[in-house]
N, C-alpha and C positions, 0 to 999 in steps of 0.2 A: 504495500501500498504504499504511494506516495504522490505529493501533489502533481499538475500537469505544469508542462510550462510559464500557463496562464495564473495559475494561482497562487495567492498569498495566504499565509496560514493568519486565522484573527492574532490581535496583538497579544491578547491572554493567553494565546495556546504557546506562548515563548517561555523558557525557562534560562535563568541567570547563570553563567559559571564564571567563576572570577577566581585569578592568581595574585590578585594584590596592584597586579600592575596592567590589568588592561580585561576583557568582559567579552563573552560567545553568548550570543542566544541561539538556545537548538529549541525547535518546534517540537510541536507534538508526535508530529511525524515522523520525527526525526533526524531533521536537514539544520547542522549549524547554516545559519541565512546569516548569521552578521558576527562578524570577528575584525580585529583591527590586531595588528600586531605590529611591534611587542608591549604598543602602548595605548591606552583608554583614545588620545588624539591624534593616533597613525593612522596612514592609510589603512582600508580595508583590504581583505585580499578575501571574504565572502561578504557582499553586497545584495543578495539573492531577496533579501527583507526590502528592500528599495526598488528592485527590477525584477529580473526571471534568474532562472538557475542558471543562466549563462553567463551572468554578475559576479558568480563567485556562489558554491553550495558545497556540504559536505551531508552528504545521506548515506543511513546505514540504517534499515529498513527493512522487514519481512517482505516482498514484491507480492503475497500470494494476496490475491482480491479479498480474500476473507479475513485477513489478519486486522486483529485490534487490540489496543492498549488497554487492558484489563487494570492497571494501576500507574499511577507517574508520582512521583517523590522525591524530596530531598530525604537522606538521612540526617535523623534527626539533628537539628542544632549546625547543620555544613551547608553548604553549597555543591556537596556530592550528590549526583542526580541519579534517581534510579526509575527506570519506565520497563514495565513489565507486559512482554509482548506475547498472544497466544494467537496460534493459526490452526486449521485444521490436523497441521501435522504435529504441532505440540508448541511448547513456551520455550522463552528466553526471558533472561532479563540483561539489559544495557545497561551500564554503569557510565555516566559520563562524569568528568571531571577536569578541571585545570589545578594539576598540583603547585601548591603555595611554601615550598618548602625548598626548592632544587634551583631556584634561579633561572630556570628554562621557561622558555616563552612558549607553552605545551598545550595541546587538549590530547586524553584520552579516555578511549571509548572501547569499555572492559566489553565482551557477550559472554554470557553463562549459559551451557543450558540448561535448562530445568525439567525438560519431559518430549521423549520424542526425537526427532530431528528436525530441524529448520531450517531451511533455506534464507540465507541472507542477502540484501543486494546494498552495495556499496558504490556512490558515484561521485564521484572527485571533481570539481570545475576550479580551478585555482586562477582567481583575478584579481592580481596585484591592484593596486593603484584605482580602487573604488572601482570596479569591476571592468577598468579599462585596458589593462594590461596585460596580456597572454603572455605565460612562462615560458621559458624552452625547457621540456619534458625528457630526464632519463631513465631508467630503471634499473635495478643492478641488484647484488648484495649484500648482506654484512653479517658474517658468521652465520650464511644461512638461510638468514631472515630476507625478506622482498623489501628493497627499499624504493622508494619512486622520491626523483629528487627535480624542484622545479627553481627555476631561478628567471629573475630578470633582475637586472641594473641593480639596486644594493641587497635585494631579498632573497631569501630562498626557505625553501620549506621541503621538512623530509618527512616522508610520511613510511612509517614500518609496517605490515600486515602485510596477508593476503595479495597476490602476484594480480593488479590491474589490467586491461588492454586499453587501448586507445580508440578511440571513437567521436571523431567528430568534435576537435578541439577539447576532450573530458576523457576521463580514465574511468569505467566502472568493471564491475565483475561481479560475480557471488561467491560463496562458501558455505556449507553447513555447519551447526554446530547441532553437536549429540548432547545427549543428558550427560552431565557431567561434567564439558568438555568448556575448553573455555581458550575464545582468541581474543588477544590484546592487540588496539590497536594507537599509534601513538603519531601527531601531526606537531613536527618540532619547527618552527621558525629560528631562522638564525642568520646574522649578515652572511651575505653571498661570499665577502672577500674570503672568509674562516671556513676550516675545514670542518666537514658536519659530522657534529658530537655525536658519540655515542647512542647506543638505546638505551632505554631506562629498567629498572627494577620496577613494573607495573606495583607490585605488592607492598613494597615498600614506599612507593611515592603516596598509593591508595591507604593505607595506616597513618602515615605522616600528617596528610593532608584532612582526615577524617580527626587526627586528635587535633590539631590544631584549630579546626573550626570549632570541635566541642567543648577545646577548655576557653575560647576566645567567649562562645556563650554562655557559659557555664560561670561568667565573671559578670551577667549582666545582672546590675540590682534593679529590683521590683517584680509584683507579683499583681494578684487581681485578677477580674473577668476576662482582660485582653493580654494575659500575660504573653499568652501564646504571639499574638500578633504583634506586639511590642518586643519580642524577643525577634523574631524572621524579620521588622524593621529593624533596629537595631545594629542585625547581622548585614542587611544590604547597607546602612551607611556604612558599615566596616570593608564590605565588598566593594563599593566605589571609591574606596581611600588609598591612592598610592603608599605602597610600600614602604616606598623609599624615602619620597617629600612631602608626605603626610596632605598633599593635596585631595581637596575629594571632589570630583568628578559632579557635573547636577543628573547626569544619566551617565549611561553605555554607548547613546545612539545618536542618530542625528536622522532631520526632517520625519520621525513619525507624526503625519497630520492632527493639529488640534482640529482640525472640519474635513471631514475627507471629503476629497477630489478641491479643496482649496490652498491656499499659497500660503498659511501659517504655519511653517515647516521651518525648523531650528535645530541648530545643530548646538546640544547641549553637552559634548565630551569635554567641557573647560570648568574651570574651577570660579565659580562667583563668589564674591566675599560674602556677600546677605545667605546665603542657604550654605556657606562652612562656616558661618557666625550661629547658626538654627542648630546647625546639626553640632556645634561644638558646645550650647545646650544643650541637647540631649543627651552626646557623651556625658556631661561633667553628675549632670541629673541620676543619670542610671550606672555612675560608678567608673569609669573610664578616662582618668585624671591623667593617665599617662598619653593617652588616643589628644586628650585637649589639646595638653603644652608639645605636642608633635603638629598639630594646628597651630597653635602661636608660632611656633618655628618657621613654619611654612611662611607664615602673615607676614613675619619680620622681613624675609627673604624676598618675599614677592614685591612688597611696596618700598622696600627700602630704595634712598634716592630723594631725588626733588618731591615734595607734598602734592607741587600742580601737576607729575605725572599719573597721580593716582587714577587706578581704572577702575571697574566695579568687577571685574574677573578677569582670572589668568590661567595660563597653560599649566599643566598640571607641575609641570617643576618650576613656575612663573614666568613665562613666557608671555612677553607682552604684544604680538604681532602677531595676531590672529584675524588676517583679511579674512571677508566673507565674500563665495564667489558660487556659484551655481553649476552644478556637474548636470550637463544638457544632455548626456549619453545614459542614464538614468529617470527611466520613466516614473519615479516614484511610487511609495506604498499607494496603495486603491487609485493609483493616478495622480495621487497630488503633487503635485509641482509648483514652486522649483524644490530641488535637492540643493542644500546646500549644505557648505562647509568652511570652516569660519562662523563667526558672529560678529556683523558690522557693530551690535548692542555696545563691545567696547569698547566705541569712541563716546558713549553717550555720557553727558552729566546725570548722576541718579543722586537726590541730596541725600536718598535715606543709609545710603551703604557708611556711612561714618556712624552713623546711631545704632546701627545693629552689628558695628564688628564693636565699639563702645561698650555697649550692653553684654556680648560674650564675653569681653575680659573683666569688665565688673563681676559677672559670676563667678567668674575664674575667682577673683580675688575673696568674695563672698566663701567660696570653698577651700579659703585658705593656701592658693594658689600666689607666690610674691612675685614683685616684679624683678625685672633684673636692670642689667646698666641699661640695656635697649629697648628692652618693653615699653616703658614709660616713657622715656624719651618720642617715641615712635609714635605712641596715643598723645602726645602732646602736638606732635607736628601735623596728626590728624584735625585736631582741635583747629590749631591754627588755617590748615587749609577749608575746614566748614567754617570758621569763622569768614575769611576770607571771601567765601561766596557765600555768606549769609544771605542777602537776597537775589541772589539767581534763581532764576527759573529752571526746571530742569525735565527728565523724561519718566519721573514715577516708575515704581517698583516694576509696573507691565512692562516695561523697556516700550512705550510707546515712539511712534514712528512718527506722528505728526508732529507740532510743533510744542514745542516746551510750555511749560505753566507752573502754575506755582500747587503743585498737589499737596493737599493737606497730610497726609499719611506722611510724603518725605519731610515735611515742618517739623511733625511729632517728633521723627527722628532726629531730625537735626535737634530739638528739645531734649531728646534721650542720651546725645551724645553729651549737650553740656551738664545736665540732668546727673551722668555718671562721674564727670572732670568730675564737679562738686562732690560727688561721693566718696571719691577716691584721696581728696585732700581731708575730708571732712573726718572720714569713718577708717582709714587706712595711713594716714600722716604722710601722704604720696606731697610733691611738693607742688604748687602749683596758684595763677591767680583767683583762688576761690570768687572772693567779691565779682569781679568780673566776670567768671564766669556763671555766678548768679545771675548777673545783670541778665547776660545774652538768656539766660534760659526762662528767664522773668519775662521777656523779653518777647519773646518767640510763644510761651505760654498764651499773653495777653493778644499777641496778632490771632494765633489760632481760633480762642475763644470768638474773634470779632469779625475774623473774615472764611474761616473755614467751618463754621457752624451757621444752618439757615432755618431761623426761628419758626418760619412759615412753614417748613418740612418737619422741625423738630428734630434736624439731623445734621449730623457732619454730613460733609458734602466731598465730593471727588478730587472735586479742585477749588480755591476762593473762589466765592461770589456765585459756585455753580449751584444746579439744582439735579446732579445726579448724585447717587451714591455709589459707592465701591468699597470692595469685599476687605480690602488693604485696612480699611477703616476699624475692622476687627483687631488688629494689632493695639491699639490706642492702649484699651486697661493691659495690655501682658508686658507693656514697657513701662506702665504708673503710671501717664499720663490723668488719668482717671480712674474710678471703680467700675469694676463691670457690671454692679446692678447701681451707674451712676443715671440720672433721670434723662440725660443727654444721651447717652452711651443707649440705654432704651430706648430712645424713640431713634437711633438710628437704626436697632437692629428692626426695627419694625419697620421702618421705610425700605429697609435691606428685603426684608418677607415680601411687602408687596411689588416691588420691580425686580427685586433678582433673583426669587427664589423659582425654580421653573417647576411644571406639569409633575416633575417626580421628584421633588421637596429640594432638590441640590439647590447650591448656590453659585451663579456666575459671577467671575470677577466685577464687570458690570456690564452694563449695556450697549454692544460693540455699535448698533446703529446710531446712537447719540452720543460719543465718544470720539475724540479726534485722536486715533491710534493709528494714523497712516494706511490702513488695512481694509481689504473689503469685512464686509459685517458678517458676522457668526462664529461661534466656538460651541465648544461642550465646556463643561463646570467643571471649573480645575477642583482638582480633589481635595488639594489643601484648604482651598476657601470653608468647602463643609467641616473640614474637620475644627476650624477652626470657630466656626459657627457652634460646636458642640461645646468645646472650650466657653465658650461664652452663655452658654444656655446654662452649664455645669458651676457656674462662680454665680451665677444670675438668679437663683433659686427654680431654673425650668430641669431638673435634672433625667425626669421623666421624657422630656426630648432632645435631650440630651443623649440619653440611652437608646430611644428610638433612630436618632437619629445615625448615632456611632455604630447600630448592628448592620444598618442599612450599607452606612460607608465598609464596615468589614468584608460585609459579603461582598462585594467588588471586587475583592481580591481573589486572584487565579489559585485554583489548586495547589500551587507552593507558596500561595501567602505574599506575593508580587502585585506593586500597585504601579498603575502607568499615571500620565499627569492629570488625565483627563476620563472623564466617561459617558460615553452616550446610551441614559438608561432606557431611552425611549427603543432602541434596539438592543441593548444587552449588551456591547462590547467596548471596551477599550480605545483611548484616543491618545494622543498624542507620546513622547517621548517614554522608556520602557526601559526597565524599572526608575520609576523616578524619586530621586532623596528628598524634595521637597515635599511629596507627597506621605513615605513614608514619615519623614519627621513630623509634620503635623500629627498622624495618627499618634506617636508616640506622646504629645504635649496635649492630646484631646486622652488619651485613655490614663495620664497623669492628671487631668481635672476630675476626673469620675471615680478617681481613689476614693475612699472617704478619709474624710475631714479632717486633718490635723489639727492640736491644738497649736503647732506651731509654724506660724506663719512662712509662706514660701517668700521670696524675695520680690519676685512680681508684687505680691499680694500686699505686703511690707510698705511697700513705694506708693501703690495704689492708697494707702490711708491715707499717708502723710499729706 
């Protein structure tokens, strides 16, 4: 069973494999349809997810027309995927994983015979350069094991496993697996100027990979009704964190559409300061101080230099040059064009970013993490940057491609930046002009209340003087600008429920037809926004509503616990890049909000009451 040349698997049918350097997406039908080697933001070697199998894929599946997947799951607390296939002739278990301890860029597929004799079909189409570069392929042996070598420019791949035959620029073959037998396949990337590395001890690699993920998962602090979803979400956040640099990518994919057939298709394989700061908060809350410190080190390296060069996003290692371009040779997922790599929003000014970074670093101080000789001076430089641009218009959290404006959310995040600065001096004894920062903070607060709140609507608005609400306003109490049950906040929520909640009960970011975002109207609800609404309900006396919405949202996870950026509830399908860090970290926050109320206030509740 495998898909025809023109069919693409639903986004929710994919599983993520990760080696903490890059990620592979494996469809329910047994095809690796997306993989970039050796980093998340490297060129892809398989891009069928954005086109056809001719743009690269690696299929391993029974070809029998009655073959079916009877179960698919990760081994507990890991990213080791197991798919149980059944055919009229027998059953096999396919175990897919990316080793995390061997410093190799590889994917391993182990097929174990469970019953009878099952024929497996393997099809390999290697296309470097996002499906555009056809490699030179040769076949030989290494210690009696067939090896296929594919080389193009700087890239090389070696496949160890049953011999394949060439057919129309792809390689394919069949092999049989009997009960009790094991067949191992390893696909390894390496720089083409180096010798081909030796084969892998699959048993050792599998044991080490399972042990790593289980040990990391066992360290997650927290329990409660949604503990399984929280654990998987935390694991996803770790899987999207580069092992060496500690950069956290927003997703391992590019150009999965926010609107099927539309143009809202973006490259998320980079590190947004905002997303990384929010991920750091989740890490700190759930016991991962070491990972949080690693992110702080990444931040310091990425933004080091002239504060005027501050960007909203960087490459995995802190690269700054991320030019956006379109790949015209790829037809896109569900004919959604264009397919983009790079991200033009890198050049935008988004005034909220400094605030979100400062809030995350304030939380680290609250958890007992001390500043060093570099970290606090850097924060002061960021505050200087924020002050210099205090009155500038910006593009907002949603990276609007229309004209810059004064977004209320951005102004509140600037308030939060100076509020955290005041706390750093007052509560932690760090040096700084506290009276000056108090003055800036209080000026912003007065301005926001005067210009960002529409008294006729009884709601905060997306932009100063506007009449539209925006889901990002749910973050106002999260950073302590006001309490969750403040009448102004409750009025804002009521307006959101009127304007932004769709027929399925999900919250839109904003009404795209009424906002100047520079794009054609239309998108599906961002899951993070609805998780923010869960948090708001939970903290404002609407726990039944919070629980109902939380159950609905968690139910949108696929069978492996993974979430996309958006969800099309009308047609029951995922949309947007996948899996999405923002969705998973918002799930964690929402689950924390639904925990039994503690007598000890958390940092945000305490801030909101002051």
